[in-house]
C-alpha positions as CSV (number, residue, x, y, z in Angstrom):
1,M,0.0,0.0,0.0
2,R,0.9,3.6,-0.5
3,I,0.2,5.4,2.7
4,G,0.1,9.1,3.6
5,L,0.7,10.4,7.1
6,I,-0.9,13.7,8.3
7,G,0.9,14.4,11.6
8,Y,4.5,13.4,11.7
9,G,5.3,13.6,15.4
10,R,6.1,10.7,17.6
11,M,3.0,8.8,16.7
12,G,3.4,9.4,13.0
13,K,7.0,8.2,13.1
14,T,5.9,5.1,15.0
15,I,3.1,4.4,12.4
16,E,5.7,4.8,9.7
17,Q,8.0,2.3,11.3
18,I,5.3,-0.3,11.6
19,A,3.9,0.3,8.1
20,V,7.3,-0.1,6.5
21,Q,7.8,-3.3,8.5
22,R,4.5,-4.6,7.1
23,G,5.7,-3.9,3.5
24,H,4.0,-0.5,2.9
25,D,5.4,2.6,1.3
26,I,5.0,6.0,3.0
27,I,4.6,8.5,0.1
28,L,3.4,11.6,2.0
29,R,4.4,13.0,5.4
30,I,2.6,16.2,6.5
31,D,3.7,18.2,9.5
32,I,3.6,21.8,10.6
33,D,6.4,22.7,8.2
34,N,4.9,21.5,4.9
35,Q,1.2,22.2,5.2
36,G,1.2,23.2,1.5
37,D,1.8,19.6,0.5
38,L,-1.6,18.6,1.8
39,N,-3.3,19.0,-1.5
40,A,-5.5,16.9,-3.8
41,S,-2.7,16.0,-6.1
42,N,-0.6,14.5,-3.4
43,L,-3.5,12.9,-1.5
44,S,-4.8,11.2,-4.7
45,K,-1.5,9.2,-4.9
46,A,-2.1,7.5,-1.6
47,D,-4.2,4.3,-1.2
48,A,-5.0,5.5,2.3
49,V,-4.1,8.4,4.7
50,I,-3.7,8.1,8.4
51,E,-4.5,11.3,10.3
52,F,-3.1,11.9,13.8
53,T,-2.9,15.6,14.6
54,G,-5.1,17.5,17.0
55,P,-8.6,18.9,17.6
56,Q,-7.9,22.2,15.8
57,S,-6.9,20.6,12.5
58,A,-8.4,17.1,12.3
59,F,-11.7,18.1,10.7
60,S,-10.1,20.1,7.9
61,N,-7.6,17.4,7.3
62,V,-10.2,14.7,7.0
63,M,-12.4,16.8,4.7
64,K,-9.4,17.4,2.4
65,C,-8.8,13.7,2.1
66,L,-12.5,12.9,1.4
67,Q,-12.6,15.7,-1.2
68,A,-9.6,14.2,-2.9
69,G,-11.3,10.7,-2.9
70,T,-8.7,9.2,-0.6
71,P,-9.7,6.8,2.2
72,V,-8.9,8.4,5.5
73,I,-8.2,6.9,8.9
74,C,-8.5,9.4,11.8
75,G,-7.2,9.0,15.3
76,S,-7.4,12.6,16.4
77,T,-9.7,13.3,19.3
78,G,-11.5,16.4,20.6
79,W,-13.2,17.3,17.3
80,L,-16.2,15.0,17.3
81,D,-18.8,17.9,17.4
82,K,-18.2,17.8,13.6
83,Y,-18.2,14.0,13.2
84,E,-21.8,13.9,11.8
85,E,-20.8,16.5,9.2
86,V,-17.9,14.3,8.1
87,K,-20.1,11.2,8.0
88,K,-22.7,13.0,5.9
89,Y,-20.2,14.3,3.4
90,C,-18.4,10.9,3.2
91,L,-21.6,9.1,2.4
92,S,-22.6,11.8,-0.2
93,V,-19.4,11.3,-2.2
94,N,-19.2,7.5,-1.7
95,G,-16.0,7.9,0.3
96,T,-14.2,5.9,2.9
97,F,-13.7,7.1,6.5
98,L,-12.6,5.2,9.6
99,Y,-12.5,6.9,13.0
100,A,-11.4,5.5,16.3
101,S,-10.8,7.2,19.6
102,N,-8.1,4.5,20.2
103,F,-6.6,2.1,17.6
104,S,-5.1,-0.3,20.1
105,V,-6.3,-3.9,19.7
106,G,-6.2,-4.2,23.5
107,V,-8.2,-1.1,24.1
108,N,-10.9,-2.2,21.7
109,I,-11.2,-5.5,23.5
110,F,-11.3,-3.4,26.7
111,F,-14.2,-1.5,25.2
112,E,-16.1,-4.7,24.9
113,V,-15.3,-5.7,28.5
114,N,-16.5,-2.3,29.7
115,K,-19.8,-2.6,27.9
116,R,-20.4,-6.1,29.4
117,L,-19.5,-5.0,32.9
118,A,-21.7,-2.0,32.7
119,E,-24.6,-4.2,31.5
120,L,-24.0,-6.6,34.5
121,M,-23.8,-3.6,37.0
122,A,-26.8,-1.7,35.7
123,A,-29.3,-3.0,38.3
124,H,-26.9,-2.6,41.2
125,T,-27.6,1.0,42.2
126,D,-25.5,0.8,45.4
127,Y,-22.4,0.9,43.3
128,D,-21.1,4.3,42.2
129,I,-18.9,4.6,39.2
130,I,-15.7,6.6,38.7
131,M,-13.3,6.7,35.8
132,T,-9.6,7.7,35.8
133,E,-7.4,8.4,32.7
134,I,-3.7,9.1,32.8
135,H,-1.7,10.5,29.9
136,H,1.5,12.3,29.2
137,T,1.6,16.1,29.6
138,Q,1.6,16.7,25.8
139,K,-1.9,15.2,25.5
140,K,-3.9,18.2,24.2
141,D,-7.4,17.2,25.2
142,A,-9.0,16.1,28.5
143,P,-10.7,13.8,29.1
144,S,-9.2,11.6,26.4
145,G,-11.2,10.3,23.5
146,T,-10.8,6.8,24.9
147,A,-12.3,7.9,28.2
148,I,-15.2,9.6,26.5
149,T,-15.9,6.4,24.6
150,L,-15.8,4.4,27.8
151,A,-18.2,6.8,29.5
152,E,-20.7,6.8,26.6
153,Q,-20.7,3.0,26.7
154,I,-21.4,3.1,30.4
155,M,-24.2,5.6,30.1
156,E,-25.8,3.6,27.3
157,K,-26.0,0.6,29.7
158,I,-26.7,2.5,32.9
159,P,-29.4,5.1,32.3
160,R,-29.1,6.6,35.7
161,K,-25.9,8.2,34.5
162,K,-27.0,11.1,32.3
163,T,-23.8,12.9,31.5
164,W,-20.1,12.7,32.2
165,V,-18.1,15.4,33.9
166,N,-14.3,16.0,34.0
167,H,-14.2,16.5,37.8
168,M,-15.3,15.0,41.1
169,S,-19.1,15.2,41.5
170,D,-21.7,14.6,44.2
171,H,-24.6,14.3,41.7
172,D,-25.7,10.7,41.1
173,A,-26.6,11.5,37.5
174,E,-23.0,12.5,36.6
175,L,-20.3,10.1,35.7
176,E,-17.0,11.3,37.0
177,I,-13.9,11.2,34.7
178,I,-10.7,12.2,36.5
179,S,-7.9,13.2,34.1
180,E,-4.2,13.2,35.2
181,R,-1.3,14.3,33.0
182,I,2.0,12.7,34.1
183,D,5.3,12.1,32.2
184,P,6.1,9.6,31.0
185,A,2.7,7.9,30.5
186,A,1.5,6.3,27.3
187,G,-2.1,5.9,28.6
188,T,-4.0,4.3,31.5
189,H,-7.8,4.0,31.7
190,K,-9.6,2.7,34.8
191,V,-13.3,2.1,35.5
192,R,-14.2,1.4,39.1
193,Y,-17.5,0.4,40.6
194,S,-17.4,1.1,44.3
195,S,-19.9,0.3,47.2
196,V,-19.6,0.1,50.9
197,I,-19.1,-3.6,50.6
198,D,-16.5,-4.0,47.8
199,E,-15.0,-2.6,44.6
200,I,-14.7,-3.9,41.0
201,E,-12.2,-2.3,38.8
202,I,-11.0,-2.9,35.2
203,T,-7.9,-1.3,33.9
204,H,-6.1,-0.9,30.6
205,T,-2.5,0.3,30.6
206,A,-0.5,1.0,27.4
207,H,3.2,0.4,27.6
208,S,4.1,2.3,24.4
209,R,2.7,3.8,21.3
210,Q,3.3,0.6,19.3
211,G,-0.2,-0.8,20.0
212,F,-1.9,2.4,18.7
213,A,0.3,2.6,15.7
214,L,-0.2,-1.1,14.7
215,G,-4.0,-0.7,15.0
216,A,-3.9,2.4,12.7
217,V,-2.0,0.4,10.1
218,L,-4.4,-2.5,10.4
219,A,-7.2,0.0,9.8
220,A,-5.5,1.3,6.7
221,E,-5.2,-2.2,5.4
222,F,-8.8,-3.0,6.2
223,V,-10.4,-0.1,4.2
224,Q,-8.8,-1.1,1.0
225,N,-11.5,-1.4,-1.7
226,K,-14.2,-0.5,0.8
227,K,-16.6,2.4,0.8
228,G,-18.5,3.8,3.8
229,I,-18.1,4.6,7.5
230,F,-16.1,2.2,9.6
231,S,-14.6,1.7,13.1
232,M,-12.2,-0.6,14.9
233,K,-15.1,-2.9,15.6
234,D,-15.2,-3.6,11.9
235,V,-11.4,-4.0,11.6
236,L,-11.3,-6.5,14.5
237,A,-14.7,-8.1,13.8
238,L,-15.9,-7.5,17.3
């Protein structure tokens, strides 16, 4: 495959390393110094583009890929207020778009465990729920996209939780997400159900960026010759 990278920081370089190991060619590398190269001519040469930037630029980058007719895999978080706009446009042009708040195979399995645990705990109102997420200090958004995904899964299964908040809360309808930024930290997410009798906790801890990068490359491989809107559930057949 010919892969383009939008975002060539530490994550982009890790993706490149894994993609090359898997026999792919990196034909485009976009970072802050060569934004002018992010154009339809260059994008059209790629079989897929992997976008890892930030909330300020993700939407624009994704739209440029779709307008060029290039399949795009996006791992940027903090921009999902415009997700439906991207989805609508992608479908209107018969494009290809895959978004994930986290590309790690382990995290996506963790998502499934989280949903099942929430389903089991829904009737047990004596347990309160608190979430914690820890990332490095360069992480631009809080809470993380992964934490928001976990929270939304819990709220879907446990209707008494109406909204998530990024602070401690005394309101039963609010699901607490506590964000910590510590170096070095690749990413830890915890979900804890606590009562006066006992606690149940599930945790995922990333040891490096390798898992995220591998998942992004697997996603790029997956979308080949496909049209539509996809997620890591499709990639991993979960």
